[in-house]
C-alpha positions in Angstrom: -3.0 32.8 -10.5 -5.8 30.3 -11.4 -5.6 27.0 -9.6 -6.6 24.0 -11.7 -9.5 21.8 -10.6 -8.4 18.2 -10.4 -11.0 15.7 -11.7 -9.9 12.1 -11.1 -12.0 9.6 -13.2 -12.1 5.9 -12.7 -9.4 3.6 -11.3 -6.8 5.2 -13.5 -7.3 8.5 -11.7 -9.1 8.0 -8.4 -6.6 5.6 -6.8 -3.5 7.7 -7.4 -5.3 10.9 -6.6 -6.6 9.3 -3.4 -3.1 8.4 -2.4 -2.0 11.9 -3.1 -4.8 13.6 -1.2 -4.6 11.3 1.8 -1.4 12.9 3.2 -2.8 16.4 2.8 -6.1 15.6 4.6 -4.3 13.6 7.3 -2.1 16.5 8.0 -5.1 18.8 8.2 -6.8 16.4 10.7 -3.7 16.2 12.8 -3.5 20.0 12.8 -7.1 20.3 13.9 -6.7 17.7 16.7 -3.6 19.4 17.9 -5.2 22.8 17.9 -8.2 21.4 19.8 -6.0 19.7 22.4 -3.9 22.8 23.0 -7.0 25.0 23.5 -8.8 22.6 25.9 -5.9 21.1 27.8 -4.4 22.7 30.9 -1.1 21.1 30.3 1.9 23.5 30.2 3.3 21.6 27.2 0.6 21.2 24.5 1.0 18.8 21.6 3.2 20.3 18.9 1.3 21.7 15.9 2.4 20.0 12.7 3.5 22.4 9.9 0.8 22.8 7.2 1.1 20.4 4.3 2.6 22.3 1.3 -0.1 20.8 -1.0 -3.0 21.8 1.2 -3.9 24.9 -0.9 -4.3 22.7 -3.9 -7.3 20.8 -2.5 -8.6 23.1 0.2 -10.1 26.5 -0.8 -11.4 27.3 2.7 -10.5 25.0 5.5 -11.5 22.4 6.3 -14.2 21.1 3.9 -13.8 22.5 0.4 -11.2 20.5 -1.6 -10.4 21.7 -5.0 -10.7 18.2 -6.3 -13.4 15.9 -7.6 -13.4 12.1 -7.7 -15.6 10.3 -10.1 -16.0 6.5 -10.6 -18.6 4.1 -11.7 -17.8 1.7 -8.8 -18.3 2.8 -5.2 -15.7 0.4 -3.8 -12.8 2.7 -4.6 -14.3 5.6 -2.7 -13.6 3.7 0.5 -9.9 4.3 0.0 -10.3 8.0 0.1 -10.2 10.1 3.2 -13.4 11.6 4.6 -14.6 14.3 2.2 -17.7 16.3 1.5 -20.0 13.9 -0.4 -20.3 16.5 -3.2 -16.7 15.9 -4.2 -16.9 12.1 -4.4 -19.5 10.9 -7.0 -19.8 7.1 -7.6 -22.3 4.6 -8.9 -22.9 1.0 -7.9 -21.5 -0.8 -10.9 -18.6 -0.5 -13.3 -18.8 -0.2 -17.1 -17.1 -3.5 -17.7 -14.0 -2.2 -19.5 -16.2 -1.1 -22.4 -16.1 2.4 -24.0 -19.7 2.3 -25.2 -21.0 1.5 -21.8 -19.1 4.3 -20.2 -20.1 6.8 -22.9 -23.7 5.9 -23.6 -24.9 4.8 -20.2 -24.1 8.2 -18.7 -26.2 10.1 -21.3 -28.5 12.7 -19.8 -31.9 11.4 -18.8 -35.1 12.9 -20.1 -35.9 14.7 -16.8 -32.9 17.0 -17.0 -31.8 16.9 -20.7 -31.3 20.4 -22.1 -31.1 22.1 -18.7 -28.0 24.0 -17.8 -25.9 23.5 -14.7 -27.0 26.8 -13.4 -30.6 25.6 -13.5 -29.6 22.6 -11.4 -27.5 24.3 -8.8 -29.9 23.4 -6.0 -29.9 19.7 -6.8 -28.5 17.6 -4.0 -25.7 15.3 -5.1 -26.2 12.1 -3.4 -25.0 8.5 -4.1 -27.7 6.5 -5.9 -29.6 3.8 -3.9 -28.5 0.1 -4.4 -29.9 -1.6 -7.4 -33.4 -3.0 -6.8 -32.9 -6.0 -9.1 -31.5 -8.8 -7.0 -31.7 -11.2 -9.9 -29.4 -9.2 -12.0 -26.9 -11.2 -14.1 -24.0 -9.1 -15.3 -22.8 -11.8 -17.7 -25.6 -11.0 -20.2 -23.5 -8.4 -22.0 -23.6 -4.6 -22.2 -26.3 -3.2 -19.9 -27.8 0.1 -18.7 -27.5 -0.9 -15.0 -25.9 2.3 -13.9 -28.7 4.4 -15.4 -31.3 2.1 -13.7 -29.7 2.6 -10.3 -30.6 6.3 -10.0 -32.9 8.8 -11.6 -29.9 11.0 -12.3 -27.0 9.5 -14.2 -23.4 9.5 -13.1 -22.7 12.2 -15.6 -25.5 14.5 -14.4 -24.4 14.1 -10.7 -20.8 14.7 -11.7 -21.5 17.9 -13.6 -23.6 19.2 -10.8 -20.6 18.7 -8.5 -18.4 20.4 -11.0 -20.7 23.4 -11.0 -20.8 23.4 -7.2 -17.0 23.6 -7.0 -16.4 26.0 -9.8 -19.1 28.6 -9.2 -17.0 30.4 -6.6 -13.7 30.1 -8.6 -12.2 32.2 -11.4 -13.9 31.7 -14.7 -10.5 30.9 -16.3 -9.4 28.2 -13.9 -8.4 25.1 -16.0 -9.6 21.6 -15.5 -7.0 18.8 -15.0 -8.6 15.4 -15.7 -6.7 12.3 -14.7 -7.9 9.1 -16.2 -6.9 5.8 -18.0 -7.4 5.2 -21.7 -8.3 1.5 -21.4 -11.1 1.1 -18.8 -14.8 1.7 -19.5 -14.9 4.6 -17.0 -11.6 6.1 -17.9 -12.1 5.9 -21.7 -15.8 6.1 -22.3 -17.1 8.2 -19.4 -14.2 10.6 -19.6 -14.9 11.1 -23.4 -18.5 12.0 -22.5 -17.3 14.2 -19.6 -14.9 16.2 -21.8 -17.8 17.1 -24.2 -19.8 18.4 -21.2 -17.0 20.4 -19.8 -16.2 22.1 -23.0 -19.9 22.8 -23.6 -20.6 24.2 -20.1 -17.3 26.0 -19.6 -16.0 27.1 -23.0 -13.7 29.7 -21.4 -11.8 27.2 -19.3 -9.0 25.1 -20.7 -9.2 21.3 -20.3 -6.0 19.4 -19.8 -5.8 15.7 -19.2 -3.3 13.3 -17.6 -3.9 10.1 -19.6 -2.5 6.8 -18.6 -1.8 4.6 -21.6 -2.0 0.8 -21.9 0.9 -1.2 -20.4 3.5 -1.5 -23.1 6.8 -3.1 -22.2 9.9 -3.3 -24.3 12.6 -6.0 -24.3 15.5 -4.6 -26.4 13.9 -3.6 -29.7 10.9 -5.9 -29.2 7.8 -4.1 -28.0 4.9 -6.1 -26.6 1.6 -5.3 -24.9 0.1 -7.2 -22.0 -3.6 -7.2 -22.2 -4.1 -6.8 -18.5 -6.9 -4.3 -19.3 -8.9 -6.8 -21.3 -8.9 -7.7 -25.0 -10.7 -4.6 -26.1 -8.3 -2.1 -24.7 -7.3 -1.0 -28.2 -10.9 -0.1 -29.1 -11.2 1.8 -25.9 -8.0 3.7 -26.4 -8.8 4.4 -30.1 -12.2 5.9 -29.3 -10.9 7.9 -26.3 -8.1 9.4 -28.5 -10.8 10.7 -30.8 -12.4 12.7 -28.0 -9.1 13.8 -26.5 -8.0 15.2 -29.9 -11.3 17.0 -30.3 -12.0 18.4 -26.8 -8.8 18.5 -24.8 -6.5 21.5 -25.0 -3.4 19.6 -24.0 -2.8 15.9 -23.1 -0.1 14.5 -20.9 0.4 10.9 -22.1 1.9 8.8 -19.3 2.9 5.2 -19.9 2.3 2.6 -17.3 5.6 0.9 -18.3 7.5 4.2 -17.7 5.8 4.6 -14.3 6.9 1.1 -13.4 10.5 1.7 -14.4 10.6 4.9 -12.4 9.1 3.1 -9.4 11.9 0.5 -9.6 14.5 3.2 -10.0 13.1 5.1 -7.0 13.5 1.9 -4.9 17.0 1.5 -6.1 17.9 5.0 -4.8 16.8 4.0 -1.3 19.3 1.2 -1.0 19.7 -2.5 -1.7 17.0 -3.7 0.7 14.3 -1.5 -0.9 15.5 -2.4 -4.4 15.0 -6.1 -3.7 11.3 -5.6 -2.7 8.7 -6.0 -5.5 7.1 -2.8 -6.9 3.5 -2.4 -5.9 0.6 -0.4 -7.2 1.1 2.0 -4.4 4.6 2.6 -5.6 3.3 3.4 -9.1 0.6 5.7 -7.6 3.4 7.5 -5.7 5.0 8.3 -9.1 1.8 9.6 -10.4 1.4 11.7 -7.3 4.9 13.1 -7.9 3.7 14.3 -11.3 0.6 16.0 -9.8 2.8 17.7 -7.2 5.1 19.1 -9.8 2.3 20.2 -12.2 -0.4 21.4 -9.8 1.6 22.7 -6.8 0.4 26.1 -5.8 2.7 28.7 -7.2 3.1 27.1 -10.6 1.1 28.2 -13.6 0.0 25.1 -15.5 -1.1 27.4 -18.4 2.4 28.8 -18.7 4.0 25.4 -18.5 1.9 24.1 -21.4 2.3 27.3 -23.4 6.0 26.7 -23.4 5.7 23.1 -24.4 2.8 22.7 -26.7 3.2 23.9 -30.3 0.6 24.2 -33.1 -0.1 20.8 -34.5 1.0 18.8 -31.5 -0.6 18.9 -28.0 0.5 15.5 -26.7 3.1 16.2 -24.0 5.1 13.9 -21.7 6.0 14.3 -18.1 8.6 12.8 -15.8 9.3 13.6 -12.1 12.3 12.9 -9.9 12.5 11.3 -6.4 13.4 13.1 -3.2 16.9 14.5 -3.3 19.5 12.5 -1.4 20.6 14.1 2.0 24.2 13.5 1.0 23.9 16.2 -1.7 25.0 19.5 -0.3 25.0 22.2 -2.9 22.0 23.4 -4.7 23.7 22.8 -8.1 24.4 19.2 -7.2 20.9 18.7 -6.0 19.4 20.0 -9.2 21.7 17.9 -11.3 20.8 14.8 -9.2 17.1 15.4 -9.8 17.6 16.0 -13.5 19.6 12.9 -13.8 16.7 10.7 -12.4 14.3 12.3 -14.9 16.6 11.9 -18.0 17.6 8.4 -17.0 14.0 7.2 -17.0 12.7 8.5 -20.4 12.3 6.2 -23.4 15.1 6.7 -25.9 13.3 4.9 -28.9 9.8 4.5 -29.9 8.0 1.3 -31.1 9.3 1.8 -34.7 12.9 1.9 -33.3 13.3 5.7 -34.1 15.1 7.9 -31.7 12.7 9.9 -29.6 13.4 13.6 -29.9 12.2 16.6 -27.8 11.1 19.9 -29.3 10.6 21.9 -26.1 10.5 21.3 -22.3 9.5 23.2 -19.1 11.4 22.3 -15.9 9.4 22.7 -12.7 11.7 23.0 -9.7 9.7 22.4 -6.5 11.5 23.3 -3.2 14.0 25.6 -4.9 13.8 29.3 -4.9 14.3 31.4 -8.0 17.7 32.4 -6.6 18.8 28.8 -7.0 18.3 28.9 -10.7 21.5 30.7 -11.5 23.0 30.6 -15.0 25.5 27.9 -14.0 22.8 25.7 -12.4 20.6 26.1 -15.4 23.4 25.0 -17.7 24.3 22.0 -15.6 20.7 20.8 -15.5 20.3 21.5 -19.2 23.4 19.4 -20.0 22.1 16.5 -17.9 18.6 16.5 -19.3 19.9 16.9 -22.9 21.6 13.5 -22.6 18.3 11.8 -22.0 15.8 14.0 -23.7 17.6 14.5 -27.0 16.5 18.0 -27.7 15.9 19.2 -31.2 18.3 22.1 -31.2 17.1 23.7 -34.4 19.9 22.6 -36.7 22.7 22.2 -34.1 23.8 18.6 -34.5 27.2 18.3 -32.9 28.7 19.0 -29.5 26.9 20.2 -26.4 24.7 23.1 -27.5 24.5 26.2 -25.3 21.5 26.8 -23.0 18.7 27.6 -25.4 15.7 29.3 -23.8 13.7 28.5 -26.8 13.7 24.8 -26.0 13.8 24.8 -22.2 12.1 27.1 -19.7 12.2 27.0 -15.9 10.0 27.9 -12.9 10.8 27.4 -9.3 9.1 27.7 -5.9 10.6 27.4 -2.4 7.6 25.5 -1.1 7.4 21.8 -0.9 10.0 19.0 -0.9 12.8 19.3 -3.3 11.9 17.7 -6.7 12.1 18.3 -10.4 9.3 17.7 -12.9 10.0 17.9 -16.6 7.0 18.5 -19.0 8.1 18.1 -22.6 6.9 17.7 -26.1 8.2 14.4 -27.5 7.9 12.6 -30.7 6.8 9.2 -29.2 3.2 10.4 -29.2 3.0 9.5 -32.9 4.3 6.0 -32.2 1.8 5.4 -29.4 -1.1 6.5 -31.6 0.1 4.3 -34.5 0.4 1.4 -32.1 -3.2 1.8 -31.0 -4.4 2.0 -34.6 -2.5 -1.2 -35.6 -3.9 -3.2 -32.7 -7.4 -1.9 -33.1 -7.4 -2.4 -36.8 -6.3 -6.0 -36.4 -9.3 -6.7 -34.3 -11.7 -4.7 -36.4 -10.8 -6.4 -39.7 -11.8 -9.8 -38.4 -14.9 -8.4 -36.5 -13.5 -9.3 -33.1 -15.5 -8.1 -30.1 -17.6 -5.7 -32.2 -20.8 -7.1 -30.6 -19.8 -5.2 -27.5 -19.8 -2.0 -29.4 -23.1 -2.4 -31.1 -24.0 1.3 -30.7 -21.3 2.3 -33.2 -21.7 2.1 -36.9 -19.1 1.8 -39.7 -19.0 5.6 -40.1 -18.2 6.0 -36.3 -15.3 3.5 -36.6 -14.0 5.2 -39.8 -14.0 8.6 -38.1 -12.1 7.2 -35.0 -9.4 5.7 -37.2 -9.2 8.8 -39.3 -8.8 11.0 -36.2 -6.1 8.7 -34.8 -4.2 8.8 -38.1 -4.5 12.6 -38.1 -2.6 12.6 -34.7 0.2 10.5 -36.2 0.5 12.7 -39.3 0.5 16.0 -37.3 3.1 14.8 -34.8 5.4 13.4 -37.4 5.1 16.6 -39.4 6.1 18.7 -36.3 9.1 16.5 -35.7 9.9 15.9 -39.4 9.8 12.1 -39.0 
């Protein structure tokens, strides 16, 4: 089974991935220290050796210095939050891209020294962090710049692709890429767009899947609103990023920041009144993202199979939701699975921005910590019944009553490794509403010429193509769901 390579890009990917990886590497370090102490100490009661972290194989090909993960960012400050890793797997620059898609996309273009050469020709290149900028009089308020390119003879893209080659040259030629990023920041939107083109060009046989964090959209009753916490040009960034996701990604998990926040609050509520009264932090949201990673990328699960059961021709924009740790008060396996499924179904959006009921065409339920023997026919039916209340499955014409378990719309996999949790990957109709929302917001800015001076590299034909591609997403998804 081919293990995906996790590529975390920018603050939307590197921070949650760092949180996720930290526990695995910490366990590895403790294991090494305990082994060393037990071998050198003459004590009759050596330190207990901790059990291996169940997610260790996801990041470590050969212990202890070969993680199957790569962290890319245009700012080096976030790298300090990561545990010690081989420098080839953490690639950063000295400045951000200012929340601007064009700066993220065009600043990282290949330099003249290495343009046109393949990754194989550059396999001996040492991947090192660039030196600090040599221009102390730099003023970042002067608008879009090429500062990242000036900081190093090799751009962030070139060093990133060299690291990708270094990690993948010893892996299966069919191992997929799993790119985690945000759609709003300059690095997450612009740099990721450029990275996707390079990955598909250099590795045409590998699938590229993305975990894309959408702008923060909150709803109050039927009133939807957007908080521009990502800057006023987030709609432009998201629109342009959607064009490249639609062109180069094989499947996209759209994850809403608002949904993650709601799940974090619900997770605190399950831990008691004291925990529920404490405010939700970024770390809590990152924990929810880490739960998604654990469910989708845990060793023993085939991400290709999960997506083949979910994605249908015409629509590749999937959703994902993960449960919290099962309560110790739950005794039977059936009750535990129902409890996990209830958390997932209770925290999915029922209506989209247009007020239409969100329907689900297909889903794949990943049961981590449960053996295949736990997925009996009765347990499957119970989980299916619970999830159906929240996911509103399209049962191919069955409109009344509780439909029988339909393997055509829901599939299961299970693994006894890891803590007990359920992750549901599904194909939902709200992808059309999200794309339409981005179009509406971006078009409102574009018609009055707002902030276009920050996107001077793009002409009218580029904007027309981006809007046309986004409308194509809306039309295809609505056609699949007959909206």
